[in-house]
N, C-alpha and C positions, 0 to 999 in steps of 0.2 A: 504494500500500500504506500503510495506516495503522498506526501503532505506538502502543500504549497506554503512556503514561508516568505514569499515576496510581499513587500509592503505596497499597499494600494492606497490611493488618495481619493477622498470623496469630492465629487464635483457638484452634486446636486443634493439639496436637503429635502426635508419633508414639507409638504404644503400644509397650511393651517387647516385643521379638520381631518387630517389623515388618521385612520383608525389605529395606526401603529404609533402615533405621536404620544398618547398618554402613557403607553407602556415604557417607551424610552425615557420619558420624563420621570416616571416613577423610579426607574433604575438609577437615573442620575441623582435624584434627590435622596435616594438611599445612601449614596456615597457621602453626601453632605451630612446626613444624620449620623453616620458612623464617625465622621471626623469630629463632630461636636461631642459625641459621647466618649470618644477616645481621649480628647483633651480634658474632659471632665474627670476621667479616671486618673490621669497623670497630674491632676491639680493645676493644670495650666488654665482651664476654664473656671471662672468664678461664678457659681450658680446664684440664682436669685434666692433671697432669704426664705421665700415662701414656696420654693420648689425643690430644694436640695434633698429633702427627706425621701422623696419618691424619684429622685434623679431625673427630673424633667428639665430638659434643656431647650426644647423647642416644640412647636406644633406646626404641622405642614399639611396643607390640603391643596392639591393642584399647584398653582403658582403663588398661593398665599402662604407666607412663612412668618411665624412669630418666634422670636428667640428671646429667652428669658436669661438675664444676667444681673450681676450685682451693679448697683448704681454708682460706679466709679469710672473715671475716664480710662484707667488701665484695663478694667474688665471689658469695656466696650472695644478698646483697641484690639484686644485678643480676639474678640468675635470678628472684627473687621479683617484681621489677618487670616482667619479661617475661611472667610468668604472670598478673600483674594486668592488663597491657595486653591479653593474649589473652582474659582473662575478660570485659573490657568489650565486645569486639567479637563474642564468641561465646556469652556467657552460660553458659559452662562454668567452674564454680568449683572450686578445689581444696578438698577436704575435709580440714581439719586433723587430724581424728581418724584418718584413713586415710593420712596423709602422714607420712613419716619422713625424717630426715637421718642418713646413715651417714658417720661421720668416721673418718679414719685419720691418725695423726701430728699431731693437733691437741691443744692443751691444753684443760683444763676451762674456762678463762675464755673462750676463743674459742667453745667449744660453747655456753656460756650466752648469750653475745651473739647467736649465730646463732638460738637458740631464741626469744629476746626479739624479734628483728627479723622473724622469719617466722611465728611461732606454731606451727611444726611441732615435733614431739618428736624426740629423739635415738633412733635405732633401734639394735638390737644384732643381730649375726649369730649363728646362721644365720637366714636369711629365705628364703622361697620366691618364685621369679620364674618364671612360666610353668610352674609345677608342679615345678621343679627346685630343690633347696635350694642356696642360695649360702652357702658356708662359707669361712672364712679358713684353716682347717687341714685335717686329715684327715677324710674323709667316714666317718662311723660308721653302725652299724646303726640307731641312734636317729634319725639324719637321714633314713634311708630307710624309716622305719616307715610313712609314708603310702603308699608303694608296696606294701609287703607287705599292709597293711590293704585297699587297693583290690583287690588280686588275691583276697584271702580273701573279700571281700564279693561279688565277681563269681562266685566258685565256690560260695558259700553262698546264692545267690539262691533265691527262693521256687519257681522253676520248674525248677531243676536236678535235683531228686529224681525227676522224671518222665522225664528224658532216657534214651535208649537208650545202648548202648555206643558206637555211632557218634557220637551227639550229644555224649557226654562227650569223646571224642577230639577232635572239632572244637572244642569249647569250650576245652579245654586248649591246643590249637594257637593259637587266636585270642588267648587271654590272653597266651601267651608272645610271639606275634608283634606284638601291638598295644601292650599296656600296657608291657611291659619294653623294647620296641624304642626307644621315645622316650628313655628314660633311658640306655640303653646307647650310643646314638649320641653322648652328651655326656660321660658320666662312667664311671669304672670302679667297678662295684658291689662292695662288700665281700664277701668270701667267705661271711660269716655270712648276709648278705641273700640271696645266691644259694641257700644251703642252705634257708633259710626258704621261698623261692619254690618250690623243687623239692619240699619236703616237702608244701606246700599242694596242689600239683598231684598228687603221688603219693597223698595221702590222698583227694583227690576221685576220682581214677581208680579206686582199689581199694576205696573206701568204708571206709577204715581209720581214720576219725576216731573211730569207736565204740571203747569201751574193750575191750581184749583182741584186737582185730583188727589184723593187720599187712599190709603190702603184699606181694603175691604175688611180685613181682620187683623187685629194686633199681632205683632210678631211672637209675643209670649204664648199665644194660643196656637199659632202656626208651628212653632218649634216644640211640638209634642209628638210622641210616637203615635202612629195611626190608631193603635188600640185605645189611646186616650183622647182621640178626637183631633189630632194634629196632622201634619203632612210629612212626618218622619225626619224633620230637621232637628238638629241637636241644639240644646241650650248651651251657648258658648261659655257662660260663666262656670257652670258645673263641669263642663267638659274640660275647661282649662284646669280646674282643680284636680280632676281625675288624672290629667297628664302630669301635674306636679307631684302627685303621690307616687309616681314612678320613681322619683328621686329617693323617696324614703325606702321604697322596695329595693332599690339598687344598694343602699347603705346596709339594710338589714340582711339581705341575701349574700353579702360579701361579694358583690359583683366585681369583676376584674376591670371595670371601666375606669378610665383615667380620672374622671371626675369623682367617682366614689372613693377611689384610693386617696385622692388629695383631701377629701372631706374627712376621712377617717384619721388622717395624719395631722391635719392642721385645725380643723374645726372641732372635732370630737376628742382627739387625743385619747382614744380608746375608752371614751365615756359613752354610755348608751344615748342614742338619739332621742329617747323619750325623757331623758333627765336634764339634758343640757339646756340652760335658758338662753334666749337671744340677748346678746350684749349690744351696747351702743356702737361699738366699733364694727359690728357685723355689717356686711353689705345688705343693700335693700333686697337683692335676689335671695340671699340666704334667709333673711327674715321671713320672706314669703314661703319658703320651703318649710321652715319651722312652724309657721302658722297653720299649715294643713295637718299638723299632727293631731289636732283636736278632732278632725273628721276621721282620720285613719286609725287612731289609737284603739278603737273598739273592734276593728276588723282585721288589721294587719298584725300578724303574729309570727314570730320566729320560733320554730321548734327544732328538735334534733334531726328530723327527717326533711326539713325544708321550711319554706316560707308559705304561710297560708293567709288567704284573704276570705274572711267570713266563712271559714271551714273548708274552703276550696284550696287544694294544693296548687300553688302558682309557681311552676318552674319557669315560666315566661310571664311577662307582665301583659295582662289583657286590660286595655283601657276601657273597653265597652263594659266588661263585667264590673269594674270599679265604678264606672259612671252610673250604671243601673242601680248600684247600691246607695250612692250618696245623693243622687238627685232627688228633688221633691216630686213625688209622683202624684198624678191626678187620677180620679176615678175612671175606670174603663167604661167606654161607651158600648151599648149593646148592639149598635148598628155597624160596627167595624167590619164584620165578616160580610154583611150585606153589600157594602159599598166596595171594599178593597179586594174581596175575593171573587168578585164577579168577572165575567169574561168580556166586559165592555171595554171601550177605548178609554184611554186616560182622560180625554176631554169630557166624556160622559160622567166619569167618576168625579171629576172636578165640579161639574154642574150640580150633581147630587150633593156633594159635600157642601157647596155654597148654600144650597136650598136648606139643608139640615141646620146650618149655622144661621139661617135667616138673614143672609147677606146678599141676596139677589136684588137687583134694582127694579122692584115692582113699583107701580105708579103711586101707590100710597106712600112709599118712601120718597120718591122723587118730588111729590107734591109738598113735602115738608120744607124743602129748600127752594122750590120753584112753584110759587102759588099759582102761576098762570097755566099750569098743566091741568087738563081735564082728566080726572081719574075715572076711566071707563074701561072695563075689561076688553082687550082687543079680540078675544075669542068669541065671547057671547054678546058683547056690546050692549049689556043690559044693566049690570051692577058694577060698583067700584071694584078695582083690582087689588088683591092682596095675596099673600102666599097661601093662606088657607082657602081662599076662593079658587085659585088656580088648581090646587091639588087637595081635594077634588070636589069642590062645591060648584064649580062652573058647569053649566049644562053641556057645553062642547066637550070638555075633558071627561065628563061622566059618560057621554055617549061613546067616546073613543075607548074608554076602559071597558065598557060592556061588549064591545066588538071583539076584544082580545080574549081568547079562551082562558079561563081561570083567573082573570083579573077583576071581574065584577065583584067578587067576594071581598076584595080589599078596599072597596069604596067606603069612605067616611067623609064627614063634613069638615074635618080639619086635617092638617098635615101630620101632626104628632100621632094621632090615632092610626092614620094610614101607615106611617113609618113603623109603628109598633107591631101592627098586623103583619107587615112584610118581613120584619125582622124575626118574628116568631115562626112564621110559616117556612122561611127559607134558611133556617139555621143549620141544617145538616149539609153533608158533602155528597149527597146522592146526585145522580144525573138530573132527576126531575127538579131538585132544589137549585142546582147550577143553572138549569134552563130558566127556571122561574125568576131567579135573581137577574139574569141577563135581560129577559123580556121586560121586567118591571123597571129596571134602570133605563133601558133604551126608550121605553114609553114615556117616562117622566122627562128625560132630557129632550126628546123630540117634541113634546108638548111645549117646553120652554123655548125651543128654537122656533116653532111655529108662531108662538106669541111674539117673539122678537121680529120675525119676518113681517108679520101683520102690522107691527107698530112702527118699524123703521124702513121697510122696503118702500121706495118711492112709487114703483109701479103698482103695488098692491094698494097703497093709499089712494092713488088716483082712481083705481078701479072701484074701490069701496065708495069713494065720494060720488 
């Protein structure tokens, strides 16, 4: 076997976005990581006072690099020499315009010497790292403005206006689940920020951004499970708390995560997390973690065979299970299966849900804020319109119900009695019950569509006149 030992020279590099580029960059940064750790072992590298117990010298993700060192000019110069040595062997250079030094507890003279020795500028908090603001004090709504703007931009995209009702629901769920989830796993969002996110989602769902339009139903009623009368959105406050309890679980379960190791060494000093009081010198983020102990103390337990949550062996952390335990539950509605287990379209389910909530725009409601409207049922054109009249006291709707086989027995003079009869009759999972649910749902939604056509269709109005 012959081995080629000739030296070859690279003439073309990788283009940006090449699938091979992240792997090569990771290999290169592993070299820098070992150089920092090597100098730490030989005492050449002076570690930060709050990182030396766990031998933490740096954090690196993609091209974002944080190096922790002692706040002296000599220690920073050692780091600069390591970076220069790495630059010679990898041709990866530090950009002084994008590199900053963050100091704490150092005087102005030391900072000026550091700037002259490295060429880097002194940075000021807050600064974003991996999308999360790093702040020394309390997190404010201004620090989270980038999160609110990102959600608003996603909901105001050019294609969202063409989405159906089901598409809007899915988009709001994805926004809450993906964009906010990353932040909530790390920090406690301020109450003002949560209100802004909920308002943005509510305005998008109900098209209430236009002047004069309001949401049909309050967000706290919408953000309930379907079994409790909502639309399956999650309450962000309780969900954020459930995400923060993950930090307690990581500490108790002796997780190997870097954050949990640092907390055990510097915040707890081998003291139980349930006993240590929050001190004045603690950061705002740590105080929020300590605060959730009140909710988790009765459920989260460490035993010899693992960590348990409310009697459940939790080898992995399940946010949904914790959220279901700590959230404030509402009484379950009896009509959940009738509406959400039917085979109808999402639009039909939405119409029925609005009718149940009594939030459809019948003429008796419109007349309250527009006295010039004549309240006359568009279907029978004989009596004032209301929800109970349409379903099913109206002569037109009663005649339609009598034509459909099996539906005449559900006729009542008001909506609540009709809903109770339909819920009782179609509560099983048999084929006949599934068929009955579908027929009843489609009948109610089509009656509402016919009413809207007769009220707003210009051609029909001219024909009736």
